[in-house]
N, C-alpha and C positions, 0 to 999 in steps of 0.2 A: 697457290687456288685464282678461280677471277676472282675478283670482287664484285660484289652486291649492289643492287642500286642504291645511290645518294637518295634520303625519302627526304629527312624534317624539312627539309628546306623549301623542298617544293609541296608537301602535304604542308606548312605555314601558307604560303603563298595560296594554293587552292582553298583554303580554309576561309581565309581572309577575304577572299572576292566571291566566295560563292555560302560560305558561311557553313557549309558541309564539312564533313570529312574527308579530303584523296580516299575516298574509298581501293582505286584502281592504284594508285601507287603505293598505298599500303601492300596489297598485294603483290605488287607487282618488283616491293622487295626482296619476298622470297624467293629471289629467283635472277640470277647475273645477266647480266646485259646482249647475252648472244643468244639467252635462252626467252626473254623477254623478246627477241626480234626474230627469233625465226629462224637461226642463222645453227648451221653445223659446226661441231664445235668435236676438239679431240675428244676420246674414252678417256684418257686420266682425267681431262678440265671438270668431263663429262659427273665422272664418280664421285669424283672428290664432293664438287660441290652439291649430292647427291645422299650422300654419308652427312653431309654437314645440313644436311635442308630434314632428315629424317630425328635431329636434338629437339626440331622445333614440329611436331608432327601437332600439339593441337594449336597453337598460334597460325601455323597453315590453312589448317581448316577454317579455324572459325573465322582470320579475315578473306575465305574465298566463300563461307557463305554468310557472309555481311554486305557480300561486294553483289551475289549472285541471288540468291533465294526473293528477291523482286519480280524478277524476274520469271525463277522459274516458277513460282508462283502461278503468274500473268500469263505468261507464254507455253507450259507443260502440266500445272495440274497439283496438287495435295501434296501427292506422292511420289517425291524424289528418284525415280530408280526405274529402271527398263523392265523388258518382257519378255518370252517367248512367242509365241504366235502359234500355237498348234492348230488352228482354227481358222483358218486364212478369212476367215464369215465376218470375226467377231471386231467390236471397234475395238481403239485405244483403251478404252476407260474399261468397258470387259473382261480386256486381256488382264491388265497391272488388276483388279480387282481378284480374278480366276488366279492371277500369278500367288497375290495374299494368301489367299483361301486354300492355296494348293501346298502351302509352308504348314501351315497351323491342320492341316491332314495329314501332314505323313508328320506330322510334330506327332497326331495327338491328341492337341489340346479340346480340355471340354470344362465345363460350369465348374465354378469353382475353387479354379488353380491361382495360384500369387505368379504373373508373370514382367515379364523386361523386357523395352522394346531397347534396343542398345544403342542408341545415336538414329535417332525416333525421328530424321527427316525434319520440318516442320516445329520443334522442340529442341532445336539443337545445340549447335554450341555459344551463343551467344545469349548478354541476356535479356534483348531484343526479341528474339528467336521464341525462344522461351518464354516467355509473354504473351505473343502471339499464340503458340499452342495453347493456353491457359483460354483464351478468350479462345479457342474454338469448342474446346474441352464445354466451357460453360455455356453456348450458345448452344451446344447440344445435348446438354443437361449431364454428360457424363463424365463431369472432375467432382471428386470423391474417395473416400476411402471405400466406400460398399462397392456390391457384385456390380458390376460390370463395370465401377466406373476406376475412372485413371487420373493418378499424377505425376507434375513434373517436376522431374529435378535436375539444375544445370550439374552437371559434373564430367568427367574424363573418364572413360570405358578401360584405360588402362592402368586407373585407378578408383576402384568403384565407392561410392560413400556407402555402403552395405555391408552388413553383418553374414560370415561366411552361410551356407547352406541358407539360402534364404530365398529362394526361389522357387516356382516348380519348373517352368519354363523360363529361357532366353529368346529370344531370337534379333536376327542383323538384320537388314535386307540393305546392300552396299553400303556400308558403314565400316565396316573395321578393316575394307580398304584403306580410312585415313589415318589406321595406325602406325606405331613406328615399326611394330615386330608382329605380324599375326598368333606368333607364337605366345605374345606376353599376353594378348589381349585375348587369345580363348583358356589359358592359364586363368585370366584375373574371370572370365564368366564362369569357367570351369570351378570356382571357389567360395560363388555366390549361388549357383544350383544346389540343394537341397539332394541325399542321395537318391538316385534312381531318376533325376530333373534332364529335361531335356535341353537341348540345344541348337536352335534351329538358322542357319546362316544365308543368304547366298551374297556372296562374295565376286568381286574382279579379278580376274588370273590371267597370266599370260600362257598358254599353250608351254607345250616344252620343246617347243620348235626355236623360244625367242635365244641369239646368242647373244652374250654381255660384250663378247670381243664383234659383232657384224655394227658394225657404226649406224646400215641402217636401221635396223633393231632396236638402237639404243634410241638412236633421232623418235621412232616411235614411240617408244614406252615414256622419253621426255615430253615429250609432246602432248601423248594423254594426260602419266601425272599437273602438267603445267594446265592443264583446260581445265579439272577436276578439283582442284584443292588435295590433291593427294602426292604422299612424299615416299614412295616406296613400293612399288608395286611386287606380285610374289608371282613365282610359275604356277601352277597349279599342281606339277611334285612341293617345292617349295609348301602351297596350299595346306596340303593331305599332311605332309610330315607335321606341319605346326599344329593342326588341328591334334594329330596321334599322341605330340610331342607335350600337347597340356593336358592328359591323362582321363583324356575323355575317350567314350567308345565309340568308334563311327559306325551306323547303322542303314545310311543310307548316302550314296553319290550320285552326283548326278551333273553331268556337265548341260547347261540350261540355253546354251549357244547351238545347243544339237534338237534342239526339242520345236519339229519342226516337222508340218504336213503338208503331202499336194493340195492342193485346189479342189473342188471337185469340178470343177471345169479342166480337162487337163491342157488345154494351151494356156491356163495361169499359172506365174510362178508361185515357187515359196514365198511364204512373209516370213523373212529375218527379222531375229528382233533389231537390227539396224532398220527399217524402210522407213519407219515416222520420224527418225531424223537426219534421212539424205535429201530430204527433200524432192521424194519420190509419191509422187500424188493419185498412182493410177491404179494404187493397191488399197484406197484409202474406202473405206464402207459409205462412210456417213458425210453430213457436209463441216458438221464437227469438226471430225478428223479434216476433211479435204483443206480446213482453214488450221488445221493446229499444223498439218505438214506442210503446207504452202509456204509457213513464216519460216520455214527452214531452209530456204533455199537462195542460194548462193546472192541469186539476184535480190530476193530481198532485205538478207544480211548487210548487203549493200545499202540500198535505201535505210533500212533503220539503223545502219552507222552513222552515216550525213545525219539525220536527226538528233542521235544522242553527239553527236559532234555540234550541232546550232544549240540543244539546249544545255552543254556544259561552260558554252561561250555567253550564252546570255544569263550564265546561272542558274540554271533553273536543277539541271543535273551535277553529282560529282565530276569531279577530273578524273580522268582516268577509265571510265569504263564501257568508255566506247572501246579502247583497241581490245579490253580484253572479252568483249560479248565477239567484235568483231572475228578472233583468233580461233574461239575457245569450239567450235564448230567441229565434229571428228572431219576428217576423210580419209577419201578410199584406202591412204596409204595407210592407216592407220588399224583398215579392219582387219590386215593381217595376223596380229595378236588375236585376235581367236579363231577356232575356227567355224571356217563355212559350209 
């Protein structure tokens, strides 16, 4: 098996210099040197490392979000997920909000129901993130156990700290992809649902075109996983089979990557879900979106990488972050794992 990155000495040196934990090196330790350098590997070696990493799914996710949460909030916003653009005139913020409301609509959520957001983004895996989620809820007067209020509890959605038959609904938005087994996490969610309860989920799945004997396909999966703190992506068929095996009954399934509509302008292109992370400012509808998308251009990334390196050298930023921010960007190659 390829050796994991040695970390203890490097972390101690970085912390002594900056006074901060070396988050980049800590996350890098979950991946092999070849993976961290984006070098091709033999499929057999990739699969061995892949299976070993799944055992540490919770730590991988925690280290990833400790590393990236501040940048997500500043560079993207409070909702750590993507969305389709069926209305090409929508702003990114409006499309994200609509995507959330669509899930609530399709689940049939009503006032008075008790629900769980499994993997709630800025209430994520680390205690620091949970404290931040509580801070936001307090500021908006939403923290408490009354109607329309929310409580936050740190936990593992593979082992939920709730009794059986506890919730009227559970939803997860691009979160259960961090689990080591979709069947296991879906089964655990089914356990805490009341009889007749509903579970709604948006998840990352590869199309059934994925071939685990194809080196390019395996590399694409590997890059997506490393860039997003994921330990084991599944195909659409595997995801649907896992849902059914959990004992839940499926009444709606949709590939959201295909939810697009042509612009009213016949010369305009479809707006795909990835247009806003591709650095393509031509399809933005306002200056806020233009600035967000502009920051994701390759040239801007190079500038950001340079500034991050300077901040690491002078001790303002934790060492190791620059390499992951620079390499975490989705490439055109990686998009073939979704239907276009």
